[in-house]
N, C-alpha and C positions, 0 to 999 in steps of 0.2 A: 798400516793406515793408508787409505787411497783417498786423495782429495782431488775432485775435478767437478766442476760445475759447467763444463763445455761439452760441446757435441762436435762430431766430425762432418764437416761440410766438404763435399767433394768438388766444389767449384774450383777451377784451375788456378784462380787467384788467391785461394784461402789455403793456408797451410794446416797441417795436422795440429790439433790443439792439445790432444792427450799426449803429454810427453813424460819423460822419465822424472821430471821434477814434480809431477802430480802424485808420486808415490813416496810413502814415508815408512821408515821402519826402525825398530829398536831391537838390538841384540846384545846380550851381555858378554859374548865371546868374541874377542877381537878377530880371530881367524874367520869366524862365521860372518862377521861384518864385511870382510874383504871378499868372501865368496858371494854374499848377497849383492854387493856393488857390481862385481863382475857379471853375475847372472843378469842384473838390470841392464848393463851395457850390451850383453848378447842379445837380450830381448829387444832393446831399442834398435840394434843393428838389423835384426830380422824384421822388425816393423817397418824400418826405412826401405829395406829391399822390396817388401810388398807394396808399400804405399807409393813409391816413385812412379810406378807404372799407371797408378790410378789417377794421381793428382799432377802428374807430369812435372814432379819436382826434381831438381838436380842438387838439392842441398845435401851436404854431407854432415853426418853427426860427429865426425872427428874434429878436434882431438877429444880424448876421453876425460873431459874435465867438468862434465855437467852433473855428475851424481853426487851430491853432497847431503842427501837426505836420509841416509841410513846412519842411525846414530848408535854409538856404543854406550851401553850402561844397563843398569837394572830397571827394567820397565816399570816395576812396582814402586820405585822410589823417584822416578822422574815425573815431572809435570808435563803431561802430554800437550797441554795448551801452549807451552813454550815452543813446541815443535810445529804444531799446526792447530789453529783454532777449530773447535768442534763444528762451527758453522761452515767450514771449508771442506769438511770431510763427508764422503759418501759411504765408505765401508771401513770396517775394522775387522781384520781377520788374522788368524795365526795358529800356531801349534805350540802352545805354552808347555812348560815342563809338567809331568805328572809325578808327584811326590807325595806319598802317604804320610800320616802323622808321625809314625815311628822312624821314618827315614829322612826327615828334614834336617838340614844344617841349622845352626844357631841363627844364621842370617835369614834363612827362609822362615823359621819360626817367628822372628821378629817381623818379617814382611806380613805374615798372617795377622799378627796383633795390630800392626799399623793400619791394615786394610779394614779389619772387622772390629777391633777393639779387644782389650785383654778380657778373658773370661768368656767371650762369646762362644756359642756352640759351633759356629761355623769353623773355628780354628781346629776342630777335630777332623774336618773333611780334607779332601785332597787339595793340595797346593794350587792346582789349575784354576779352582774357582776364584782366586784373586783377580784374574784377568777379567772375568765377568763382572765382578763388582767395580773394578777400576773403570771399565768402559761405562757403566752406569753412572759413576761419579763424574766421569768426564763430560758427559752431555747433560748432567742433571740441571745446570743453570741455562741450558739452551732448550727452551720450551718447544714443544712440537718437533723434536728433532727427527729428521729423516735418515739419520745414520743407521745402517744395517750391519749387524755384527755376526760373525761365525767363527767358532773355535773347534778345532779337534781336541778332544778331551778324553780322559779315562771314563769308562762307562759308570763308574761308581758315583758320579755326580748326579745321575738320574736314577738312583736307586736308594732304597732304605732311608736311613735318617737324613740324608742330604737334601731330600726333596721338602719335607716339612720345615727344616731349619734354614737352609739356604734359599731354595727356590720360592718358597712362600713369600719371602721378603722381596725378591726380585719381581715377582708377579704383582705384588701389592704396590710396587713402585711404578708400575706400568709397562713392564717388560712383556712382550708377546712373542712366543716361539712362532716362526714363520715356516721353518722346514727343519727337518732333522733326519739323520741317518742312524738307525738303531745299531746295536752292538755289532761290531765287525772285528776281525782279527787282523792286526797290522804287524807284518813282519819286516825284517830287513835282512841283509845278507852278512851282517857282522857275525863273527864266530861266537857260538854259545850265547847268542842274544835271544832272550825269551820273547815270545810273541806278546803283544800288547793288545788288550781288548778295549776298543775305542768306540765313542760316539762322536757325531758332528751335530752341533746345535746352532742353528741360525735363528737370530732374534732381532727385534727392533724395540724402540723405546716408546712406542705409542701404538694404539690399535690401528690395524689396517684391515679393512674390509675386503679381503680377497681369500682365495683358496690356499690352504696350507698343504704342504707336501711332506709326506712321511715315507722314508725309504727303509726297506727291510730286505736285505739281500738283493735279489733282482726285482723285488715287488715295490711298486709305487702306489701308495694310498693317498688320494685327495680328499681333504676333509676340511670342515669349518674351524677346527681347533685342535691343538696338540697340547696335551698337559705335560708337566715335567717328568712324568714317568715315561715320556714319548709313547703315549697311547692317544688316539684320536677320540678323546672324551674330555668332559668338563674337569676343572681343576678340583682334586680331592687330596686332602692332607692326612696321610697315615702316619701317626706318630706314636711314640711310647706312651702307654698309659701309666699315670702315677700309681694307680691302684689296680689290682686284678679284678676283672669283672666277675661278679657273683655267679654267673653261669659257666665259668671256665675253671678248670683245674689249674693249679699252681705250675708254672713253667719257668725254668731257669737254665743256665749252662751248668755243666758238671763241676766237679771240684778241681781247681788248678793246683798242681803240686809245687811248682816253682822250686825245684830241688836239684836241677842240673843232672837228673837221672839217677840220683842216689837212693830214691826210694822205690826204684823199679827193679823187677827181676824177670829173667827169662824163665821159661818152663823148667829148664835144667837147674838153673840157680835156685829156684823156688824149691825143687826137690832135694837138692843138696843141702840147702839152708835148714829145711824142716828136719832132715835127718841128723845133721851135726849140732843144731841148736833146737831141741824140741820146745823149749819155752817160746820160741817165735812161730811155731806152727799155726797157732790160732790167729796170729797177726798177719799172716801171708794171705792176701785176698786176691781173687781173680780181678783183673783190671780191664776196662773196656774203654777205648777211645773210638773215634769214627772208623779208623782203619780195622781195628779188631772186630768191631760190630759188623762191618761189611764183609770181611774176608775170613775171619777166624772164630766166628760164632760157635761152630760145631766142635771145634778143637782149640781150646784156650792156649794161647801162646805167651801171654804177658800177665805178670803178677805185680802186686806192689805191697809194700809194708804199710799197714793201716793201724796205727796206734791211737786212734780216737778214743777207744774205750779200754786203754791199757791198764788203768788203775794202779794198784799197789806194786805192780811188777815194773813200773817205770824206772825207778832208780837202778835197779839191777840191769836193765837193758841199755840204759844210757851209758853206764860204765863199762859195759863189755867191750873188749878190744875190737871184735868184729863189727861193732856199730859205731864206736866213738869217732873213727875217721870219717865215716859217712855224715854223721851229724855236724861235724866240725866244717866239712866242705859245704854243706848246706848252709850253715850259719854264715859263713864268709861270702857265699854267693849272694845271699839275700841282703846282707849289710852293703854290698856294692850296688844294689839297686837304687834308682833315683825315686822310686815310689815309696811313700811313707808306710803304707800298709805292708808292703814286702819287707821293709826294715823291721817293722814291728813283729812280723812272723819269724824273724831270726831268733827271737827269744824261745821259740818252740820248734827247733829244727827237725824233730821227729814227726811232726804233723804236716799234712798238706797245708799250703798257705791259706787256703779257705776250705771249709767242710760244708758242702752242700749235699752230702749223700743222704737220700731218703732212708727212713727205717722201715718202710713197707715196699711192696712191689711197685715198680715205677716203669715208665715209658721211655725208651731211648730213641732220639732222632739224631742222626749225624748233623752237625752244624753246617757242613758243606756236602752238598749232593750234586751229582753230575747233571748237566743240562740235557743230557741224552736220555735220562730215565723219564718214563711216562708217569711213574709214581715214586713217592719217597719210601724207601725202605725204613720202616720203624718196627720196634718190637718191644715186648714186655721183659723186664729184667728183675732177678732176685736181688734183694737189698744187700746181700752179702757180696755182690759184684760191684766193685767201685767204678763209678763213671767219671771220666776225665772231662776237662773243659773243651775237648774237641767235639763233645756231644751236648745236645739240649735234652733236658730231661723234664718229664711230667710227673709230678707227685700224685699219689693215690689215683692214678689214671684208671679210667673205666673203659670197658669195651666200646661204649658210645664214642669216647674220645678217640679211640683207634679207628673206628669206622669213619669218622668225619675227617680225621687227618689223612687217612689213606685215600680219600675220594679225589676224583679228577677235578671236581669243583674247588676244592681246597687247594689243590696244585695249581690251578689256574690263577687263583688269588695270590698264592706265594710267588709265582713267577712275575706278577705285575708289580708287588710292592716290596718284595725282599731285596736286601743287598746281595751282592755277588762277590765271589773270589775268582777273578777273570771272568768266565762265563758260568761257573758253578754257582748254585743258589745257596745263600747263607741264611739258615733258618734262625729265627730269634722269636722271643716271646711276643714282640709287638705284632708279628705276623698272625700269630694265633689269637692273641687277645682282641685284635681288631677285626677278626673274621666275622662277618654278619651271621648270627645264629638265630633261628626261630625258637620259640619255646617248644621243648619236646614233651609230648604226652607220654604216659606209661607205655601206651601201645607202640609208640614210635621207638622208645628206648629198647623195648623187647625185640623189635625187628632189627634195630642197629646192632644189638648184641648178637643176634644170630648171624648177621651179615659179617661182623668182625671175626666171629668163630669160623665162618666159611673160609675167610682168607688165611686165617692161622692154620687151619686144618689142611688146606691146599699146600701151604708151605711145608708143613710136616711131612707131606708125602714125598719130599725130595731132599732127604737128609744129606745126600753127597754134594748138594750144591750150595755154595755160599750165597748170602744175599746179593753180593755184587753180581754173581753169575745169574742168579734167578731173575733179577730186575733189568737185565739187558734187553733192550727192546725187542729184538728179534728172537730171543732165546727163552722168554718167559714161558714156563709150562702152561699147557692149554687149560688145565683145571684151575690154575692160580689166576690166569687171565679171565676166565669165566667167573670166578669169584669176585674179581674186581668189577667186571661189567655189571653184575648184579648189585654190587654195592653202590656204584655210580647211579644206577637207576633209582635206587632207594633214596639216595641223598638228594638227587635232583627233584 
């Protein structure tokens, strides 16, 4: 936090008014507190060196006893007003921790509840949003606040479900985004440290009639408004629909196994097990996750044990020595889970934790797709092939569905509203269910079917290529690219 309502007067009799005491900070780590104080002293020393020649001052900032405004503690549990009153503050800025829901400590989980309330949808979002809400609460009693804020954050806060759950409340409370830096990769020199995909959001607590600035790589866009998706457009809230629209096919994620690998087989294991235990051969099914779909579609490398329709043979299979240890392992693993539905699934360890497998031909979409692909690789699948939860599946999918999902228009929509894993797109049913669709005439449906067949036939012309290879931007076969261009023209 920076507090200063003074200006710099260069009159020889007036001293510099912006001093180290104008800056306040909160840090939970004691060593980082010492580093911050030292950094402030260094900055003050540098400032004096530059200022003395301008204002002809001979003052010395020594001894180092002036910096007592960096506080140690949990910023989410401290009363910021006890450090500095909001009406004395100009700016709030920082780089709070990024911690997803499944990685939070018990203390951090409690922080989320304290900030947003128990059971609120926001508690499923990244921990970093607590600082946004804390800053709003800090100035809520200070009407017409001129405080400006900016935080470095994980890019997930401006994607997917976080926008209609968290940002909608912030915007309705009067927050206005003044500038933003769209997704960029932030790395450091630590060994084995993964790159972090970040955004920077600068905002104020009241409407300011000025031009907003949106940065994307080296490009600057000046605009009248920036919405929480970090797009220079009006505020639109894309949220999950409670019911599937009548004009859309059913879409969901594939079946989660939650089995610690015990229901899965390699190609060699599948062959051996079928030969040694013929009774199991009809329960060994090809399995497809996102990786298998993108890389191994032409040569299946992964199989699973699928006992959803086992019937009267179940007792014999459960008691078999070669299966008993597998089922016991799964049972113990599921019982150790904190989720009640997973514990319930321990009663049937021979089954996937949830069965979402269609009984007719269905469409497969990888749940995560590279940001570098111009189109999303999707495809039709036989119901005997089991789809895992790393995929999104469409029941009773039509060729029209395929043509629409494979269009550049739909991809542009997805890139705007979908969540992401790092910078890869995370596809979900809310992306498709909210996609604006005109009513299709029979004539349009026929054209879409032919367009979809054109894409599928072009793929079939290259059996030696995996989908991952086929959809690399610079390597897409010319006939496939031509089929996509025709499909785009039709959809538009």
